[in-house]
VOPAGU-2260 file (C-alpha; in pm, 1 decimal, decimal comma):
REM VOPAGU-2260
SITE   aa  ch    i         X         Y         Z
SITE  MET   A    0    6905,0   10433,3   11267,9
SITE  LEU   A    1    7043,3   10128,9   11239,6
SITE  ALA   A    2    7006,6    9850,6   10938,6
SITE  MET   A    3    6867,0    9493,2   10889,3
SITE  MET   A    4    7095,5    9333,9   10655,6
SITE  MET   A    5    7003,0    9033,0   10434,8
SITE  ILE   A    6    7101,2    8843,6   10178,2
SITE  ARG   A    7    6846,0    8728,3    9867,5
SITE  ASN   A    8    7021,5    8620,4    9525,6
SITE  GLY   A    9    7366,1    8674,8    9695,1
SITE  ARG   A   10    7273,8    9012,8    9674,9
SITE  LEU   A   11    7323,4    9253,5   10009,7
SITE  GLN   A   12    6969,4    9435,3   10093,9
SITE  SER   A   13    6926,8    9695,4   10340,2
SITE  ASN   A   14    6617,9    9835,7   10553,5
SITE  LEU   A   15    6580,8   10101,7   10777,0
SITE  ILE   A   16    6455,3    9971,0   11118,0
SITE  LEU   A   17    6473,3   10166,6   11479,2
SITE  VAL   A   18    6499,6    9907,5   11745,6
SITE  CYS   A   19    6753,4    9582,3   11587,1
SITE  VAL   A   20    6983,2    9448,7   11359,6
SITE  GLN   A   21    6981,9    9125,8   11238,6
SITE  LEU   A   22    7116,7    8904,6   10960,5
SITE  VAL   A   23    6865,9    8667,3   10783,7
SITE  TRP   A   24    6991,6    8382,2   10607,9
SITE  LEU   A   25    6709,6    8220,7   10330,7
SITE  GLY   A   26    6944,7    7946,7   10228,4
SITE  ALA   A   27    7132,9    7879,9    9922,7
SITE  ALA   A   28    7198,0    8153,1    9614,3
SITE  ASP   A   29    7037,6    8131,9    9310,2
SITE  PHE   A   30    7329,3    8185,5    9057,9
SITE  SER   A   31    7105,7    8133,6    8787,7
SITE  SER   A   32    6994,7    8491,0    8781,6
SITE  ALA   A   33    7249,4    8737,7    8666,7
SITE  ALA   A   34    7299,0    9037,8    8946,9
SITE  GLU   A   35    7343,3    9394,3    8819,6
SITE  THR   A   36    7661,1    9378,3    9031,7
SITE  PRO   A   37    7905,6    9158,5    9040,7
SITE  ARG   A   38    7962,1    8887,1    9313,3
SITE  THR   A   39    8292,0    8897,6    9433,8
SITE  MET   A   40    8545,1    8659,8    9359,5
SITE  ARG   A   41    8870,8    8546,2    9626,7
SITE  VAL   A   42    9130,9    8333,4    9485,6
SITE  ASP   A   43    9312,4    8206,1    9797,3
SITE  THR   A   44    9691,3    8107,9    9736,5
SITE  TYR   A   45    9988,6    7984,7    9959,8
SITE  HIS   A   46   10294,0    8215,1    9974,3
SITE  THR   A   47   10581,4    8045,8   10016,3
SITE  GLY   A   48   10956,3    8059,0   10057,0
SITE  ASN   A   49   11276,2    8228,8   10239,5
SITE  ILE   A   50   11531,3    8498,0   10208,3
SITE  GLY   A   51   11645,0    8304,0    9842,5
SITE  THR   A   52   11322,4    8160,6    9714,4
SITE  GLU   A   53   10974,7    8258,5    9697,3
SITE  LEU   A   54   10713,3    8082,5    9530,4
SITE  PHE   A   55   10302,4    8133,7    9492,0
SITE  SER   A   56   10061,8    7825,3    9485,2
SITE  LEU   A   57    9698,2    7804,8    9355,9
SITE  HIS   A   58    9443,5    7663,1    9643,9
SITE  ARG   A   59    9134,3    7785,6    9536,4
SITE  VAL   A   60    8882,7    8030,4    9375,0
SITE  VAL   A   61    8565,1    8114,4    9584,5
SITE  VAL   A   62    8300,0    8321,0    9483,4
SITE  GLU   A   63    8193,2    8497,0    9827,8
SITE  PRO   A   64    7826,8    8497,4    9930,5
SITE  LEU   A   65    7803,2    8867,1    9869,8
SITE  GLU   A   66    7790,8    9159,6    9601,6
SITE  TRP   A   67    8168,8    9329,2    9512,2
SITE  PRO   A   68    8151,4    9647,3    9745,0
SITE  GLY   A   69    8403,4    9840,6    9530,8
SITE  ASN   A   70    8377,5   10155,2    9325,1
SITE  PRO   A   71    8299,9   10041,2    8978,1
SITE  ASP   A   72    8435,6   10412,6    8858,7
SITE  ARG   A   73    8759,3   10345,3    9028,0
SITE  PRO   A   74    8882,6    9965,1    8982,1
SITE  LEU   A   75    9293,4   10064,4    8892,0
SITE  ASP   A   76    9493,8   10125,2    9153,1
SITE  THR   A   77    9721,4   10409,7    9059,9
SITE  THR   A   78    9907,5   10544,1    9401,2
SITE  ASN   A   79   10196,6   10320,8    9381,0
SITE  ARG   A   80   10175,4   10179,3    9720,0
SITE  GLY   A   81   10237,7    9827,4    9850,7
SITE  LYS   A   82   10519,9    9563,6    9867,6
SITE  TYR   A   83   10312,1    9363,8    9610,5
SITE  PHE   A   84   10064,0    9422,8    9289,0
SITE  PHE   A   85    9827,2    9208,6    9152,4
SITE  GLU   A   86    9615,4    9296,5    8858,7
SITE  VAL   A   87    9309,3    9135,0    8655,9
SITE  VAL   A   88    9353,7    9087,1    8266,2
SITE  ASP   A   89    9141,2    9026,5    8002,6
SITE  PRO   A   90    9331,0    8796,1    7796,8
SITE  LYS   A   91    9168,7    8833,4    7492,0
SITE  SER   A   92    9242,4    9267,5    7472,5
SITE  ASN   A   93    9456,4    9252,9    7734,3
SITE  GLU   A   94    9305,4    9479,2    7914,2
SITE  VAL   A   95    9352,6    9543,1    8307,1
SITE  LEU   A   96    9036,9    9438,4    8463,6
SITE  TYR   A   97    9132,0    9537,3    8826,2
SITE  SER   A   98    9422,3    9673,6    8954,7
SITE  ARG   A   99    9543,7    9680,3    9330,3
SITE  GLY   A  100    9885,0    9679,8    9564,7
SITE  PHE   A  101    9892,7    9551,4    9887,5
SITE  SER   A  102   10178,3    9419,8   10126,6
SITE  SER   A  103   10149,1    9058,8   10308,9
SITE  ILE   A  104   10274,2    8874,4   10628,2
SITE  TYR   A  105   10523,3    8668,8   10397,7
SITE  GLY   A  106   10625,0    9029,6   10278,3
SITE  GLU   A  107   10720,5    9135,8   10654,6
SITE  TRP   A  108   10848,3    8756,6   10727,8
SITE  GLU   A  109   11081,7    8772,5   10456,4
SITE  THR   A  110   11245,0    9019,9   10653,7
SITE  THR   A  111   11305,8    8879,9   10929,3
SITE  ALA   A  112   11609,3    8607,4   11085,3
SITE  GLU   A  113   11400,9    8345,6   11085,0
SITE  ALA   A  114   11379,1    8373,3   10718,0
SITE  ARG   A  115   11744,5    8344,0   10636,0
SITE  GLU   A  116   11731,3    7994,6   10800,2
SITE  ALA   A  117   11348,4    7827,3   10701,6
SITE  ASN   A  118   11129,9    7783,8   10449,5
SITE  ARG   A  119   10722,1    7877,5   10603,0
SITE  THR   A  120   10372,7    7880,3   10379,3
SITE  PHE   A  121   10142,0    8189,3   10439,5
SITE  SER   A  122    9754,4    8172,8   10370,8
SITE  GLU   A  123    9659,3    8501,4   10126,9
SITE  SER   A  124    9382,3    8591,5    9943,4
SITE  LEU   A  125    9311,5    8860,9    9602,9
SITE  ARG   A  126    8949,7    8998,8    9620,9
SITE  PHE   A  127    8806,7    9118,0    9306,2
SITE  PRO   A  128    8453,8    9181,2    9111,3
SITE  GLU   A  129    8378,4    8848,3    8944,5
SITE  PRO   A  130    8467,8    8855,0    8573,9
SITE  ASP   A  131    8208,9    8765,2    8316,0
SITE  GLY   A  132    8489,2    8522,6    8192,4
SITE  PRO   A  133    8835,3    8417,7    8213,8
SITE  VAL   A  134    9071,3    8626,3    8309,6
SITE  THR   A  135    9468,0    8645,2    8376,6
SITE  ILE   A  136    9634,1    8752,5    8697,5
SITE  HIS   A  137    9934,3    8901,4    8766,2
SITE  VAL   A  138   10143,1    8884,3    9070,4
SITE  SER   A  139   10413,0    9164,8    9105,3
SITE  LYS   A  140   10666,7    9237,4    9348,8
SITE  ARG   A  141   10942,9    9534,7    9395,6
SITE  ASN   A  142   11255,0    9463,2    9295,4
SITE  ALA   A  143   11596,0    9580,6    9446,7
SITE  SER   A  144   11495,6    9924,1    9257,6
SITE  ASN   A  145   11165,8    9919,4    9411,5
SITE  ALA   A  146   10984,5    9886,1    9062,0
SITE  PHE   A  147   10722,4    9636,3    9046,6
SITE  GLU   A  148   10860,9    9317,1    8846,4
SITE  ARG   A  149   10584,4    9003,4    8763,1
SITE  ILE   A  150   10634,8    8701,0    8989,1
SITE  TRP   A  151   10376,7    8503,2    8924,1
SITE  THR   A  152   10068,5    8455,0    8683,0
SITE  VAL   A  153    9751,3    8225,9    8702,1
SITE  GLY   A  154    9429,1    8153,6    8482,0
SITE  VAL   A  155    9136,3    8183,2    8639,5
SITE  ASP   A  156    8749,8    8061,0    8453,0
SITE  PRO   A  157    8473,0    8201,4    8684,9
SITE  THR   A  158    8262,8    7928,9    8470,7
SITE  ASP   A  159    8539,3    7607,3    8620,7
SITE  MET   A  160    8336,5    7356,8    8805,7
SITE  LEU   A  161    8573,0    7367,2    9047,6
SITE  VAL   A  162    8489,5    7745,2    9187,4
SITE  VAL   A  163    8366,2    7737,1    9504,2
SITE  ARG   A  164    8017,2    7858,7    9484,8
SITE  SER   A  165    7864,2    7676,0    9823,4
SITE  PHE   A  166    7897,0    7838,9   10197,6
SITE  ALA   A  167    7813,8    7768,9   10530,1
SITE  PRO   A  168    7527,3    7984,3   10738,2
SITE  ALA   A  169    7650,9    8334,6   10839,8
SITE  PRO   A  170    7817,3    8240,6   11160,2
SITE  ALA   A  171    7734,5    8602,7   11346,5
SITE  GLU   A  172    7518,1    8909,2   11311,2
SITE  VAL   A  173    7649,2    9216,4   11114,3
SITE  VAL   A  174    7542,2    9538,6   11300,0
SITE  ALA   A  175    7583,0    9862,8   11090,9
SITE  ILE   A  176    7704,4   10110,1   11282,1
SITE  ARG   A  177    7734,1   10395,2   11063,1
SITE  ASP   A  178    7566,1   10305,4   10707,6
SITE  ASN   A  179    7620,1   10589,6   10499,7
SITE  GLY   A  180    7503,5   10461,0   10166,5
SITE  ASP   A  181    7528,6   10225,9    9882,3
SITE  PRO   A  182    7923,2   10022,9    9912,6
SITE  SER   A  183    8028,6   10090,2    9601,9
SITE  HIS   A  184    8107,3   10456,6    9676,0
SITE  LYS   A  185    8209,1   10413,0   10001,5
SITE  VAL   A  186    8497,4   10302,0   10225,9
SITE  ASP   A  187    8337,3    9988,8   10380,0
SITE  LEU   A  188    8519,5    9923,7   10726,7
SITE  LEU   A  189    8435,6    9592,4   10892,2
SITE  ILE   A  190    8517,9    9613,8   11263,3
SITE  LEU   A  191    8577,6    9224,4   11372,0
SITE  GLY   A  192    8540,2    9124,2   11752,7
SITE  ASP   A  193    8800,3    8834,1   11822,8
SITE  GLY   A  194    8849,0    8699,2   12198,4
SITE  TYR   A  195    8484,5    8792,5   12309,2
SITE  THR   A  196    8247,0    8527,3   12427,8
SITE  ALA   A  197    7894,7    8488,2   12394,6
SITE  ASP   A  198    7795,5    8676,1   12678,2
SITE  GLU   A  199    8072,1    8952,9   12616,0
SITE  GLN   A  200    7922,3    9058,9   12246,1
SITE  GLN   A  201    7737,0    9354,6   12419,7
SITE  LYS   A  202    8054,9    9453,8   12496,2
SITE  PHE   A  203    8232,5    9411,8   12165,2
SITE  LEU   A  204    7983,3    9647,8   11995,5
SITE  ALA   A  205    8049,3    9899,7   12303,9
SITE  ASP   A  206    8460,9    9869,2   12190,5
SITE  ALA   A  207    8393,9    9923,8   11830,8
SITE  LYS   A  208    8133,6   10216,0   11842,7
SITE  ARG   A  209    8393,1   10381,4   12123,0
SITE  LEU   A  210    8757,9   10301,3   11894,9
SITE  ALA   A  211    8565,5   10402,2   11554,6
SITE  GLU   A  212    8458,2   10697,8   11709,7
SITE  ALA   A  213    8807,3   10790,5   11843,6
SITE  LEU   A  214    8949,7   10687,1   11433,6
SITE  PHE   A  215    8701,8   10959,8   11345,4
SITE  ALA   A  216    8800,4   11251,5   11578,2
SITE  VAL   A  217    9119,7   11253,0   11446,6
SITE  SER   A  218    9161,5   11472,5   11096,9
SITE  PRO   A  219    9131,3   11371,3   10783,0
SITE  PHE   A  220    8921,6   11109,3   10891,9
SITE  GLU   A  221    8690,5   11336,0   11086,7
SITE  GLU   A  222    8637,1   11541,5   10806,9
SITE  ARG   A  223    8569,7   11268,4   10542,0
SITE  ARG   A  224    8358,1   11062,8   10785,0
SITE  ASP   A  225    8028,6   11024,2   10533,1
SITE  ALA   A  226    8261,3   10910,9   10307,6
SITE  PHE   A  227    8298,0   10571,4   10534,6
SITE  ASN   A  228    8023,7   10283,6   10608,2
SITE  LEU   A  229    8119,5   10104,2   10926,1
SITE  TRP   A  230    7978,8    9737,1   10964,7
SITE  ALA   A  231    8042,3    9520,5   11317,3
SITE  MET   A  232    8035,0    9144,2   11368,7
SITE  SER   A  233    8207,9    8913,0   11643,2
SITE  VAL   A  234    8198,9    8507,2   11652,2
SITE  PRO   A  235    8170,9    8432,8   11980,4
SITE  SER   A  236    8495,3    8281,6   12137,9
SITE  PRO   A  237    8471,5    7966,1   12382,4
SITE  ARG   A  238    8673,8    8160,7   12634,9
SITE  SER   A  239    8781,3    8555,9   12707,1
SITE  GLY   A  240    9090,3    8692,5   12514,9
SITE  VAL   A  241    9359,8    8623,0   12267,7
SITE  SER   A  242    9631,4    8411,1   12258,6
SITE  ARG   A  243    9964,4    8583,5   12424,1
SITE  PRO   A  244   10206,4    8288,2   12375,1
SITE  SER   A  245   10506,2    8485,4   12590,4
SITE  SER   A  246   10266,5    8494,9   12882,7
SITE  GLY   A  247   10160,4    8149,7   12866,5
SITE  LEU   A  248    9804,2    8274,5   12745,9
SITE  GLU   A  249    9649,4    7998,1   12459,7
SITE  ARG   A  250    9308,8    8070,6   12332,3
SITE  TRP   A  251    9189,6    7935,5   12052,8
SITE  THR   A  252    8962,7    8218,5   11853,1
SITE  PRO   A  253    8731,2    8208,3   11548,3
SITE  VAL   A  254    8960,8    8458,0   11395,7
SITE  GLY   A  255    9286,6    8341,6   11517,1
SITE  THR   A  256    9456,6    8668,3   11667,2
SITE  THR   A  257    9747,1    8574,8   11873,0
SITE  TYR   A  258   10021,6    8846,2   12015,1
SITE  ASP   A  259   10441,7    8759,3   12002,6
SITE  ALA   A  260   10365,9    8770,1   11605,0
SITE  PHE   A  261   10721,8    8722,6   11492,3
SITE  ARG   A  262   10841,9    8688,0   11819,6
SITE  SER   A  263   10774,3    9042,8   11904,9
SITE  GLU   A  264   10553,4    9070,8   12200,0
SITE  ARG   A  265   10323,1    9369,5   12129,7
SITE  TYR   A  266   10295,9    9228,0   11758,7
SITE  VAL   A  267    9912,8    9105,8   11681,3
SITE  LEU   A  268    9840,9    8916,2   11393,3
SITE  THR   A  269    9602,1    8668,5   11274,0
SITE  PHE   A  270    9793,7    8364,6   11073,9
SITE  ASP   A  271    9457,6    8190,8   10993,2
SITE  ASN   A  272    9391,6    8364,6   10651,0
SITE  LEU   A  273    9105,1    8148,9   10575,6
SITE  ALA   A  274    8921,8    8175,5   10898,0
SITE  LEU   A  275    8912,8    8574,2   10826,8
SITE  ARG   A  276    8815,7    8619,7   10498,6
SITE  THR   A  277    8488,8    8298,5   10561,2
SITE  ILE   A  278    8403,0    8527,7   10818,6
SITE  ALA   A  279    8398,0    8886,5   10676,4
SITE  SER   A  280    8275,4    8770,3   10343,4
SITE  TRP   A  281    7970,9    8772,6   10533,2
SITE  ALA   A  282    7982,7    9180,7   10543,5
SITE  PRO   A  283    8068,3    9423,1   10288,3
SITE  TYR   A  284    8403,3    9538,5   10351,8
SITE  ASP   A  285    8739,7    9670,6   10186,7
SITE  VAL   A  286    8944,2    9708,3   10526,8
SITE  VAL   A  287    8892,6    9526,1   10836,7
SITE  GLU   A  288    9001,7    9650,0   11205,3
SITE  ILE   A  289    9018,4    9361,0   11458,3
SITE  LEU   A  290    8970,0    9407,6   11793,4
SITE  VAL   A  291    9097,9    9197,3   12044,9
SITE  ASN   A  292    8941,6    9157,3   12370,6
SITE  ASN   A  293    9329,3    9179,4   12586,9
SITE  GLU   A  294    9385,2    9481,1   12808,2
SITE  THR   A  295    9777,7    9411,3   12725,2
SITE  TYR   A  296    9924,0    9670,1   12494,8
SITE  GLY   A  297    9973,2    9566,6   12099,8
SITE  GLY   A  298    9856,2    9587,6   11765,1
SITE  GLY   A  299    9927,8    9549,4   11393,4
SITE  GLY   A  300    9843,9    9654,1   11089,0
SITE  ILE   A  301    9950,8    9560,5   10681,5
SITE  PHE   A  302    9848,5    9746,6   10392,5
SITE  GLY   A  303    9573,9    9598,2   10240,6
SITE  GLN   A  304    9541,6    9289,3   10473,2
SITE  TYR   A  305    9369,5    9426,2   10788,2
SITE  SER   A  306    9474,8    9596,4   11123,8
SITE  THR   A  307    9485,3    9463,0   11466,6
SITE  ALA   A  308    9431,2    9677,5   11818,1
SITE  ALA   A  309    9354,6    9557,0   12204,6
SITE  ALA   A  310    9037,1    9678,6   12272,0
SITE  GLY   A  311    9088,2    9667,0   12634,6
SITE  SER   A  312    9415,9    9863,9   12628,7
SITE  ASP   A  313    9455,7   10173,0   12776,6
SITE  TRP   A  314    9609,8   10253,0   12436,9
SITE  ALA   A  315    9330,2   10139,7   12252,1
SITE  GLU   A  316    9239,3   10489,0   12042,5
SITE  TYR   A  317    9579,9   10553,8   11983,1
SITE  LEU   A  318    9641,4   10151,6   11828,5
SITE  VAL   A  319    9353,3   10184,2   11632,3
SITE  ILE   A  320    9433,8   10518,0   11465,2
SITE  HIS   A  321    9788,6   10417,4   11407,7
SITE  GLU   A  322    9761,7   10066,3   11333,0
SITE  PHE   A  323    9464,6   10138,8   11071,0
SITE  ALA   A  324    9637,7   10388,8   10896,1
SITE  HIS   A  325    9955,1   10080,8   10816,3
SITE  HIS   A  326    9646,4    9896,4   10712,7
SITE  PHE   A  327    9441,5   10162,8   10468,5
SITE  ALA   A  328    9700,1   10418,3   10345,6
SITE  GLY   A  329   10031,2   10196,3   10359,2
SITE  LEU   A  330   10162,5   10458,4   10566,9
SITE  ALA   A  331   10559,5   10308,9   10721,3
SITE  ASP   A  332   10642,0   10338,7   11101,3
SITE  GLU   A  333   10827,2   10632,4   11130,3
SITE  TYR   A  334   10971,2   10539,0   11518,2
SITE  TYR   A  335   11254,9   10397,1   11544,0
SITE  THR   A  336   11358,7   10343,9   11907,6
SITE  SER   A  337   11131,8   10031,6   11977,2
SITE  PRO   A  338   11261,2    9658,8   11902,3
SITE  VAL   A  339   11129,9    9531,1   11592,4
SITE  ALA   A  340   11155,9    9186,7   11432,0
SITE  TYR   A  341   11273,9    9346,5   11121,1
SITE  GLU   A  342   11659,3    9331,0   11003,2
SITE  PRO   A  343   11797,8    9658,2   10953,5
SITE  THR   A  344   11742,4    9825,2   10631,0
SITE  ALA   A  345   11984,9   10014,9   10403,4
SITE  PRO   A  346   11830,3   10311,1   10251,1
SITE  THR   A  347   11998,2   10270,7    9917,7
SITE  VAL   A  348   11649,6   10314,0    9730,3
SITE  GLU   A  349   11387,2   10523,9    9793,1
SITE  PRO   A  350   11065,3   10384,9   10023,3
SITE  TRP   A  351   10760,0   10301,6    9839,6
SITE  GLU   A  352   10594,2   10418,9   10200,6
SITE  PRO   A  353   10482,9   10809,0   10105,8
SITE  ASN   A  354   10559,2   10916,2   10465,5
SITE  VAL   A  355   10932,9   10794,1   10480,8
SITE  THR   A  356   11210,2   10888,5   10273,5
SITE  ALA   A  357   11606,4   10825,5   10212,5
SITE  LEU   A  358   11672,6   11166,2   10091,3
SITE  LEU   A  359   11887,8   10986,0    9846,0
SITE  ASP   A  360   11759,6   11373,8    9617,8
SITE  PRO   A  361   11696,4   11632,6    9873,7
SITE  GLU   A  362   11624,4   11877,3    9587,1
SITE  SER   A  363   11296,7   11596,2    9479,9
SITE  LEU   A  364   11190,3   11548,9    9794,4
SITE  LYS   A  365   10862,6   11361,5    9747,2
SITE  TRP   A  366   10649,9   11603,0    9987,3
SITE  GLN   A  367   10861,8   11898,6    9818,7
SITE  SER   A  368   10514,9   12090,0    9785,6
SITE  LEU   A  369   10456,1   12085,7   10146,9
SITE  VAL   A  370   10754,8   12226,2   10259,6
SITE  LEU   A  371   10780,3   12547,1   10327,3
SITE  PRO   A  372   11043,3   12815,4   10155,0
SITE  GLY   A  373   11335,2   12860,0   10411,0
SITE  THR   A  374   11319,6   12501,4   10578,1
SITE  PRO   A  375   11649,1   12346,2   10613,2
SITE  VAL   A  376   11594,3   11991,1   10445,0
SITE  PRO   A  377   11715,3   11768,5   10652,7
SITE  THR   A  378   11543,1   11941,6   10960,0
SITE  PRO   A  379   11700,9   12004,0   11279,2
SITE  TRP   A  380   11551,1   11839,8   11576,0
SITE  PRO   A  381   11620,4   11734,0   11944,1
SITE  LYS   A  382   11729,6   11413,3   11865,6
SITE  ALA   A  383   12045,3   11351,8   12099,2
SITE  GLU   A  384   11824,3   11417,7   12390,8
SITE  TYR   A  385   11531,7   11209,5   12219,2
SITE  GLU   A  386   11738,8   10885,5   12199,1
SITE  SER   A  387   11917,2   10938,0   12518,9
SITE  TYR   A  388   11535,9   10927,9   12706,2
SITE  MET   A  389   11420,5   10689,0   12485,8
SITE  ARG   A  390   11724,9   10426,6   12539,3
SITE  GLU   A  391   11633,6   10407,6   12921,2
SITE  HIS   A  392   11240,0   10424,8   12861,1
SITE  GLN   A  393   11299,2   10100,4   12641,8
SITE  ASN   A  394   11531,3    9927,8   12913,8
SITE  GLU   A  395   11216,9    9985,3   13166,2
SITE  ARG   A  396   10978,3    9893,1   12952,8
SITE  ALA   A  397   11190,8    9494,8   12883,2
SITE  ARG   A  398   11223,3    9506,6   13247,6
SITE  VAL   A  399   10816,1    9537,2   13305,5
SITE  ARG   A  400   10823,8    9222,0   13074,9
SITE  ALA   A  401   11085,1    9068,3   13225,3
SITE  ASP   A  402   10933,1    9085,5   13566,5
SITE  HIS   A  403   10544,0    8993,0   13483,0
SITE  ARG   A  404   10460,7    9338,8   13603,5
SITE  PRO   A  405   10107,0    9454,0   13587,6
SITE  GLU   A  406    9963,2    9606,9   13265,3
SITE  SER   A  407    9925,0    9938,9   13460,0
SITE  ASP   A  408   10335,5   10004,3   13518,5
SITE  MET   A  409   10412,0    9968,9   13115,2
SITE  ASN   A  410   10061,4   10239,3   13071,9
SITE  ARG   A  411   10304,5   10449,4   13358,7
SITE  LEU   A  412   10565,6   10407,1   13129,0
SITE  PHE   A  413   10418,8   10505,4   12800,6
SITE  ARG   A  414   10219,1   10836,6   12969,4
SITE  GLN   A  415   10629,6   10946,4   13136,0
SITE  ALA   A  416   10738,8   10893,9   12713,3
SITE  GLN   A  417   10462,1   11124,3   12591,2
SITE  ASP   A  418   10490,0   11367,3   12862,0
SITE  PHE   A  419   10885,2   11410,8   12825,9
SITE  THR   A  420   10809,7   11405,0   12408,8
SITE  ASP   A  421   10558,4   11672,7   12442,1
SITE  GLU   A  422   10810,4   11901,7   12668,3
SITE  LEU   A  423   11119,5   11825,5   12457,6
SITE  PHE   A  424   10949,9   11952,8   12139,0
SITE  SER   A  425   10717,7   12194,7   12255,5
SITE  MET   A  426   10934,9   12499,2   12229,3
SITE  HIS   A  427   11142,3   12378,3   11902,3
SITE  ARG   A  428   11174,3   12591,6   11611,3
SITE  TYR   A  429   11068,4   12322,7   11354,4
SITE  ARG   A  430   10791,2   12152,2   11551,9
SITE  ASP   A  431   10516,2   12268,4   11345,9
SITE  VAL   A  432   10681,4   12248,6   10998,5
SITE  VAL   A  433   10694,4   11986,0   10760,2
SITE  GLY   A  434   11099,8   11890,8   10657,5
SITE  ALA   A  435   11280,7   11590,3   10650,4
SITE  PHE   A  436   11354,0   11484,3   11047,3
SITE  GLU   A  437   11594,7   11197,6   11035,0
SITE  GLY   A  438   11493,0   10886,6   11217,0
SITE  ALA   A  439   11200,9   10650,6   11064,8
SITE  ASN   A  440   11129,2   10374,8   10933,2
SITE  TYR   A  441   11297,5   10156,7   11220,2
SITE  GLU   A  442   11641,7   10321,3   11128,9
SITE  ALA   A  443   11797,9   10630,2   11357,4
SITE  ASN   A  444   12011,9   10669,6   10993,3
SITE  GLY   A  445   11944,5   10714,6   10678,3
SITE  PHE   A  446   11561,9   10764,3   10681,0
SITE  TYR   A  447   11362,3   11065,4   10737,3
SITE  ARG   A  448   11018,4   11161,7   10831,5
SITE  PRO   A  449   10845,5   11470,8   10750,4
SITE  ALA   A  450   10750,5   11614,6   11095,0
SITE  MET   A  451   10911,5   11628,9   11396,3
SITE  ASN   A  452   10556,9   11432,0   11562,0
SITE  CYS   A  453   10303,5   11265,1   11414,0
SITE  VAL   A  454   10088,7   10972,5   11519,9
SITE  MET   A  455   10307,3   10738,5   11290,9
SITE  PHE   A  456   10590,0   10876,7   11527,0
SITE  THR   A  457   10460,8   10859,6   11897,3
SITE  ARG   A  458   10167,9   10822,1   12097,0
SITE  HIS   A  459   10065,7   11195,2   11920,1
SITE  ASP   A  460    9693,3   11298,4   11917,9
SITE  ALA   A  461    9766,3   11399,5   11546,5
SITE  PHE   A  462    9855,6   11295,5   11167,3
SITE  CYS   A  463   10110,0   11487,9   11014,6
SITE  ASP   A  464   10026,2   11702,3   10666,9
SITE  VAL   A  465   10243,1   11428,0   10479,6
SITE  CYS   A  466   10019,1   11105,7   10606,6
SITE  ALA   A  467    9693,8   11301,6   10610,2
SITE  ALA   A  468    9685,0   11389,0   10252,9
SITE  ALA   A  469    9810,5   11018,8   10173,5
SITE  ILE   A  470    9504,9   10934,2   10360,1
SITE  GLU   A  471    9251,7   11121,7   10158,8
SITE  ARG   A  472    9417,2   10968,0    9836,7
SITE  MET   A  473    9346,0   10641,6    9961,2
SITE  ILE   A  474    8959,9   10761,4   10088,2
SITE  ASP   A  475    8923,8   10890,2    9720,1
SITE  LEU   A  476    9039,5   10592,3    9558,1
SITE  TYR   A  477    8725,0   10399,5    9714,6
SITE  THR   A  478    8515,2   10670,2    9656,1
SITE  GLY   A  479    8549,3   10795,6    9330,1
SITE  ARG   A  480    8650,6   11143,4    9399,8
């Protein structure tokens, strides 16, 4: 059964029905009567700088139309993930009321060559339960030792007359693909469509359901599917598809997604954070997956922000699973043979991501509990043979894009590469064990991944045990287990 959603006095209500799903707008919320659950507060910021300077500026404070969907039993984030970390603090008692780790587009951009030559500004948002009184927000960033160091503080008073409490009507229908109960004790996954016209809304719903099923067919999501609510929403675009500047395709879309982020042709992001947050505010959400209505291979995922995937790609199922793992669990990329926009990273400190290591102290491997006795660390694997094949594979991929050949040629190359990898790994002694396999985090040397193969390394069909455990821990954070 699906659920009818409506907003009454700023509260999300759900009634089970059999046939249709609709969002009913009943006019301005009545803020005079306090709700049992606090509303969602959002602090919109501008994040500015370059390789040597970083600055946060307050843009506005917004109270979103819906209640806070988060877990009141687990307000504090103890997972130690993300490049940044923010805390909401009671200034009188100094008690931390809420905290979350996150990463950001700015945090990725500052590792590109452009950040050495120019300043840029990105819009970002911090979301948390609306407090009863004034609070102080502290934002911290990892320093050279990977420890969090405070870099910005701002005070927020919910009674300030400049807090934005008005909003336009909901821009689209919200559909409950899976309603497993109270959002406060579930992971609420919002699937947004971008680049779907008014005539393609049924196509979007079909894509959302198909790709959600693909995600929940993979462990550990499969075993924990009851921990998730799934919502779907798509604001119609005037034209089908999203922008891909490298091929001359330009499209305005409501969410603003585009290929070629940081000049990486397959990287899909939106730089219009305010549009994204305004649209998403009409659904209860902890995490967001954006499906773009394109066939060209591409996607992206930033921890604590959102993930994207090309819904029409032959590899859409893999893209959703891989990119959502970045966004939801803060997993690092384990591949290192594909070109990326980021500049090389020296393995001088242990990465914060749970699935890569610099192996600075092999005796204290962070996933040591999963390593079987007798497994060598570092762990041998057919690295030279793999790299030799992948060098030519990457050259051929570049030729396909340069010659503007059809996407079917790229899909054929991907299948060939995966077949080669599966065959190469199939008879190796350590193919199914947890160890420390050199080559990860975009680097051939100095960084190590926990398994020979994983969704985060190739277009594999399963997560390794380390990645699965990292995902489980994030599910527990949202559900209160």
